[in-house]
C-alpha positions in Angstrom: -39.6 -22.1 -113.0 -38.1 -19.5 -115.4 -34.7 -18.1 -115.1 -36.1 -14.7 -114.4 -37.8 -15.9 -111.2 -34.7 -15.3 -109.2 -35.1 -11.6 -109.6 -38.4 -11.5 -107.6 -39.0 -9.9 -104.2 -37.7 -12.8 -102.2 -34.4 -12.8 -104.1 -34.0 -9.0 -103.5 -34.6 -9.6 -99.7 -31.9 -12.3 -99.6 -29.4 -10.0 -101.4 -30.2 -7.1 -99.0 -29.7 -9.4 -96.0 -26.3 -10.6 -97.3 -25.2 -7.0 -97.9 -26.3 -6.0 -94.4 -24.4 -9.0 -92.9 -21.3 -8.0 -94.8 -21.7 -4.4 -93.6 -21.9 -5.6 -90.0 -18.7 -7.7 -90.5 -16.9 -4.7 -91.9 -18.1 -2.5 -89.0 -16.8 -5.1 -86.5 -13.5 -5.3 -88.3 -12.9 -1.7 -89.0 -15.1 0.0 -86.4 -18.4 1.6 -87.1 -16.5 4.8 -88.1 -15.1 2.9 -91.1 -11.5 3.6 -89.8 -9.1 0.7 -89.2 -8.2 -0.3 -85.7 -4.6 -0.1 -84.4 -3.1 -1.7 -81.3 -2.3 0.8 -78.5 1.3 2.1 -78.1 1.8 -0.2 -75.1 1.8 -3.2 -77.5 4.8 -1.9 -79.4 7.3 -2.6 -76.6 7.8 -2.5 -72.9 6.4 0.9 -71.9 8.9 3.3 -70.3 8.1 4.2 -66.7 9.3 6.3 -63.8 10.0 4.0 -60.9 9.8 6.7 -58.2 7.8 9.9 -58.5 10.3 11.7 -56.3 7.9 12.6 -53.5 9.1 12.5 -49.9 7.0 10.8 -47.2 5.4 12.7 -44.3 7.1 10.4 -41.8 10.7 9.2 -41.8 12.5 6.6 -39.8 16.3 7.3 -39.9 18.8 4.7 -39.2 22.2 6.4 -38.7 25.4 4.2 -38.9 28.7 5.5 -37.8 31.9 3.8 -39.0 33.8 2.9 -35.8 36.9 1.3 -37.4 40.3 2.6 -36.5 40.7 4.5 -39.9 38.0 6.9 -38.7 39.7 7.8 -35.5 41.8 10.6 -37.1 38.6 12.7 -37.8 38.0 13.2 -34.0 41.7 13.4 -33.0 42.4 16.5 -35.0 42.8 19.9 -33.3 39.5 20.8 -35.0 37.1 18.0 -35.6 35.1 19.9 -38.1 33.3 19.4 -40.4 33.0 15.7 -39.5 31.2 16.3 -36.2 29.1 19.2 -37.6 27.9 17.1 -40.6 26.5 14.5 -38.2 24.8 17.1 -36.2 23.3 18.8 -39.2 22.0 15.5 -40.5 20.1 15.1 -37.2 18.7 18.6 -37.5 17.4 17.8 -41.0 15.3 15.0 -39.5 14.0 17.3 -36.8 13.0 20.1 -39.1 12.6 18.5 -42.6 9.8 16.0 -41.8 6.6 16.4 -39.8 7.3 13.2 -38.0 10.8 11.6 -37.6 12.6 9.2 -35.4 16.3 8.5 -35.4 18.1 5.3 -34.4 21.9 5.3 -33.9 24.4 2.5 -34.6 28.1 1.9 -34.8 29.6 -0.6 -37.1 32.8 -2.4 -38.1 32.4 -6.0 -39.0 29.3 -6.1 -36.7 26.5 -3.6 -36.2 25.9 -2.4 -32.6 22.8 -0.4 -31.6 23.4 2.8 -29.6 20.7 4.2 -27.3 19.2 7.7 -27.9 18.8 9.9 -30.9 21.9 12.2 -30.6 24.3 10.0 -32.7 27.0 12.7 -32.9 27.7 12.5 -29.2 29.0 9.0 -29.5 32.0 9.9 -31.7 33.7 11.4 -28.6 33.1 8.5 -26.2 36.2 6.7 -24.9 36.6 3.4 -26.6 34.2 4.1 -29.5 36.9 3.2 -32.0 38.6 0.5 -30.1 37.1 -2.5 -31.9 38.6 -6.0 -31.6 41.1 -6.6 -34.4 38.8 -9.2 -35.9 36.0 -6.7 -36.1 38.1 -3.7 -37.2 36.8 -4.0 -40.8 34.4 -1.6 -42.6 31.5 -3.9 -43.6 28.9 -1.6 -45.2 27.5 -4.7 -46.9 26.2 -5.9 -43.5 24.2 -2.7 -43.2 22.7 -3.1 -46.7 21.6 -6.7 -46.0 19.9 -5.8 -42.7 18.5 -2.3 -43.4 14.6 -2.1 -43.1 12.6 -2.2 -46.4 9.7 0.1 -45.4 9.2 3.1 -47.8 9.6 5.7 -45.0 13.0 4.3 -43.9 16.1 6.2 -44.7 19.6 4.7 -44.1 22.5 7.0 -43.4 26.1 5.7 -43.3 29.1 7.9 -42.3 32.4 6.3 -43.5 35.8 7.0 -45.1 34.9 4.4 -47.7 38.5 3.2 -47.8 38.0 -0.1 -49.7 40.4 -2.3 -51.6 39.3 -4.0 -54.8 38.0 -7.1 -52.9 36.0 -4.9 -50.5 34.5 -3.0 -53.5 33.4 -6.2 -55.1 31.7 -7.4 -52.0 30.0 -4.0 -51.5 28.7 -3.9 -55.1 27.3 -7.4 -54.7 25.4 -6.3 -51.6 23.9 -3.3 -53.5 22.9 -5.6 -56.4 21.3 -8.1 -54.0 19.6 -5.8 -51.5 19.3 -2.2 -52.6 18.9 -2.3 -56.3 16.1 -4.9 -56.5 14.0 -2.7 -54.1 14.4 0.2 -56.5 16.0 2.4 -53.9 18.2 5.4 -54.6 21.6 6.0 -53.2 22.8 9.5 -52.4 26.6 9.9 -51.9 27.9 13.2 -50.4 31.6 13.9 -50.1 32.9 16.1 -47.3 36.6 17.0 -46.6 37.5 17.3 -42.9 40.4 17.9 -40.6 42.3 14.7 -39.8 45.1 13.6 -37.5 45.8 9.9 -37.4 46.8 6.8 -39.2 45.9 5.7 -42.7 46.2 2.0 -43.3 47.0 -0.5 -46.2 49.4 1.8 -48.1 51.5 0.1 -50.8 51.8 -3.6 -51.7 53.1 -4.4 -48.2 50.1 -2.6 -46.5 52.1 0.0 -44.6 50.3 2.5 -42.3 51.3 6.1 -42.2 50.4 9.3 -40.3 48.4 12.0 -41.9 47.9 15.4 -40.2 46.0 18.1 -42.0 46.9 20.8 -39.4 44.0 22.9 -40.6 45.3 23.0 -44.2 42.2 22.6 -46.3 44.2 21.3 -49.3 45.1 18.3 -47.2 41.7 17.7 -45.7 40.7 14.0 -45.7 37.4 13.0 -47.3 34.6 11.1 -45.5 31.3 10.2 -47.1 27.7 10.1 -46.3 25.5 7.5 -47.9 21.8 8.2 -48.0 19.7 5.2 -49.1 16.0 5.1 -49.5 13.2 6.3 -51.8 14.3 8.9 -54.2 12.0 11.6 -52.8 13.3 11.1 -49.3 16.9 11.0 -50.4 16.6 14.1 -52.5 14.7 16.0 -49.8 17.4 15.1 -47.2 20.1 16.3 -49.5 18.2 19.6 -50.2 17.9 20.2 -46.4 21.5 19.3 -45.6 22.9 21.6 -48.3 20.8 24.5 -46.9 22.5 24.1 -43.5 26.0 23.1 -44.5 28.8 25.4 -45.8 31.2 22.4 -46.0 29.4 20.5 -48.8 26.9 21.0 -51.5 25.6 19.8 -54.9 29.0 20.0 -56.4 30.2 17.3 -54.0 27.3 15.0 -54.3 25.6 12.5 -56.6 22.3 10.7 -56.5 22.2 7.3 -58.2 18.6 6.5 -58.9 16.6 3.8 -60.9 15.3 6.8 -62.9 17.3 9.0 -65.2 14.5 11.5 -65.8 11.9 13.1 -63.7 9.5 13.4 -66.6 9.2 10.9 -69.5 9.5 12.1 -73.1 6.3 11.4 -75.1 4.7 12.7 -78.3 2.3 15.2 -76.7 5.2 17.0 -74.9 7.3 17.5 -78.1 7.6 20.5 -80.3 7.6 19.7 -83.9 10.5 21.4 -85.7 10.5 19.8 -89.1 7.9 17.6 -90.8 9.3 17.4 -94.3 7.4 14.9 -96.6 5.1 14.0 -93.7 1.6 15.3 -92.8 0.1 14.9 -89.4 -3.3 13.3 -89.8 -5.5 12.3 -86.8 -8.1 10.6 -89.0 -6.1 7.6 -90.2 -7.6 5.1 -87.7 -9.7 4.7 -84.7 -8.0 6.2 -81.6 -6.8 3.4 -79.4 -7.3 3.5 -75.7 -3.9 4.3 -74.2 -2.3 6.3 -71.4 0.5 7.2 -73.9 0.3 9.9 -76.6 1.3 9.1 -80.1 1.8 10.7 -83.5 -0.4 9.9 -86.5 1.4 10.8 -89.8 1.0 10.2 -93.5 4.0 9.8 -95.7 3.9 12.2 -98.7 7.5 12.4 -99.7 8.7 10.2 -102.6 12.4 10.2 -101.7 13.4 11.3 -98.2 11.1 12.4 -95.4 12.3 14.0 -92.2 10.7 14.3 -88.8 12.5 16.5 -86.2 11.0 17.0 -82.8 12.2 18.7 -79.6 11.5 17.7 -76.0 12.5 19.0 -72.6 15.3 17.1 -70.8 14.3 16.8 -67.1 17.2 15.1 -65.3 16.7 13.8 -61.8 18.1 16.3 -59.3 21.7 15.5 -58.3 21.9 12.5 -60.7 24.6 11.9 -63.4 23.7 13.9 -66.4 23.7 13.5 -70.2 26.6 15.5 -71.6 27.6 14.3 -75.0 30.5 16.7 -75.2 32.3 14.4 -72.8 30.6 11.0 -73.1 29.4 8.8 -76.1 26.1 9.8 -77.6 23.4 7.2 -77.1 22.1 5.3 -80.1 18.4 5.7 -81.0 16.5 2.4 -81.3 13.7 2.3 -83.8 11.4 -0.8 -83.7 9.1 -1.0 -86.7 5.8 -3.0 -87.3 3.2 -3.2 -90.0 -0.4 -3.0 -88.8 -2.3 -5.9 -90.3 -5.9 -5.6 -91.6 -7.2 -7.3 -88.4 -5.4 -4.7 -86.2 -2.4 -6.7 -85.2 1.3 -6.0 -85.3 3.7 -7.8 -87.6 7.4 -7.0 -87.1 9.2 -5.7 -90.2 12.8 -4.9 -90.9 13.1 -1.3 -92.0 16.8 -0.8 -91.0 17.6 0.5 -94.5 14.6 2.7 -94.6 14.6 4.5 -91.2 17.5 6.3 -89.4 17.2 7.7 -85.9 19.3 10.4 -84.3 19.3 12.2 -80.9 21.1 15.4 -79.9 21.2 17.4 -76.7 20.9 21.1 -77.6 20.5 23.8 -74.9 19.1 21.2 -72.5 16.6 20.0 -75.1 16.4 16.5 -76.5 16.2 16.8 -80.3 15.0 13.6 -82.1 15.5 13.3 -85.8 13.8 10.5 -87.8 14.8 10.1 -91.5 12.7 7.9 -93.7 14.0 6.9 -97.1 10.7 6.5 -99.0 12.5 5.4 -102.2 13.7 2.3 -100.3 10.3 1.5 -98.8 8.4 -0.8 -101.1 5.5 -1.7 -98.9 2.3 0.3 -98.5 -0.2 0.4 -95.6 -0.2 1.4 -92.0 3.0 1.1 -89.9 3.8 1.6 -86.2 7.2 2.9 -84.9 8.6 2.8 -81.4 11.5 5.4 -81.1 13.6 5.6 -78.0 17.2 6.2 -76.9 19.3 3.2 -76.0 20.9 4.4 -72.8 24.1 2.9 -71.3 26.2 3.9 -68.3 28.7 5.6 -70.6 25.9 7.9 -71.9 26.1 9.8 -68.6 28.8 11.9 -66.9 29.5 11.5 -63.2 30.5 14.6 -61.3 34.2 15.5 -61.6 34.9 15.1 -57.9 34.2 11.3 -58.1 37.4 10.8 -60.1 39.3 13.8 -58.7 39.1 12.5 -55.1 39.9 8.9 -56.1 43.2 6.9 -56.2 43.3 3.6 -58.0 44.4 0.2 -56.7 47.4 0.3 -59.0 48.5 3.7 -57.7 48.2 2.4 -54.1 50.2 -0.8 -54.8 52.9 1.2 -56.5 53.8 3.3 -53.5 57.1 2.4 -51.9 56.7 4.2 -48.6 53.8 5.7 -46.5 55.1 9.3 -46.9 54.3 9.3 -50.6 50.6 8.5 -50.1 48.1 11.4 -50.6 45.7 11.2 -47.7 43.4 13.7 -49.3 42.2 11.0 -51.7 40.1 7.8 -51.4 41.0 4.4 -52.6 38.8 3.1 -55.5 36.2 5.9 -55.1 35.6 6.3 -58.8 35.6 2.5 -59.3 32.9 2.1 -56.7 30.6 4.9 -57.7 30.8 4.1 -61.5 30.4 0.4 -60.7 27.3 1.1 -58.7 25.8 3.4 -61.3 26.5 0.8 -64.0 24.8 -2.0 -61.9 21.8 0.2 -61.4 21.3 1.0 -65.1 21.9 -2.7 -66.1 19.3 -3.8 -63.6 16.5 -1.2 -64.2 17.2 -0.3 -67.8 15.7 3.2 -67.3 14.4 5.2 -70.2 14.1 8.9 -71.1 10.8 8.1 -72.7 9.5 6.9 -76.1 8.0 8.4 -79.2 5.2 6.3 -80.6 4.3 6.9 -84.2 1.8 5.5 -86.7 2.6 6.2 -90.3 0.5 5.5 -93.4 2.4 5.1 -96.7 
């Protein structure tokens, strides 16, 4: 057979078949559109999420716990027992009006929890002997309530207490929140109310003196008590809304809501406004669109030295929650995780720490993200994926000023030489407790403001 026989019709058919096979392989690899495949944004890192959408339930089951320890007796022995009594009454009105279906269960507590018949909890604070607990039970054990409170979504737990806790009590209480409330992704509303008071305050100074405190109607001397509201964020927030509508003695400026969520709406690419795209061009045709519930940016690097991407997003804080305010607290760091997209559509982590800088500012209640790319330090070419998000810590948020203004530290208490020098208008370890609970909640849930997912071709 001659050498030229290989150029016959049979040989041509074999060549066409091989080419067709290669085309099919390329189509499978890159997609029939000829564009490369990329992994969806979810593959870049743990997707941010909102734990609780903030919707209240149609039905609520309220469990109301009244602190019956002797330190609370002064609130009902004063010449005027407002606003302590009125706040309990208004809480009951909230359930009657604020939900289409509600039931209320009353309890008193010290070291033990005692059920009380009926739904008018406020009537019990007048009853003879209500505060006369045995000495061994005359201890405020809120942790017992947390451990035994129902777990159904429609349940709301209310606790009325003076929250007078030494450091050991605070440690035990925070452990109970970590073990029972936080794992269930429940929110904790704390409302502070100042009230008339005439009675004893205990555990003053290193020798644990007791001293008399009589406000005599002087609002500057009113003693604080606290209302805890524990449940789903939507129910807690709704209760607080309704209570503040009815009460002139407290309001949002004397309240805080500690929630697993730090935003009511996550930041994502589709919700941003692009302010600067220097050295970058938005290109939707770089690759096949991956199936994803998250939006993303598709950009091409055109700059040869430094490229800048600056975008703006709305900041939607959870109502009543601690807020971002970087005039007073440390600015959160921006974490940028970088990957190269391989030819088979997979992710390969790459270190671009010298190439990419992330920054976040809060301006006029807008979150402004700035991504700076030093192209001259970026040797590689190809398709890359970026996961950009703030690295939030407890110190990134500011608690309301009353949390510290109403608080007295353990060291201040122990330094007192006589009961007369104690300021009964303040609460022992209040700030330590609230800030400790907030920190524990953030450490457990690691909430996010959102994430910007970007695909860049260089």
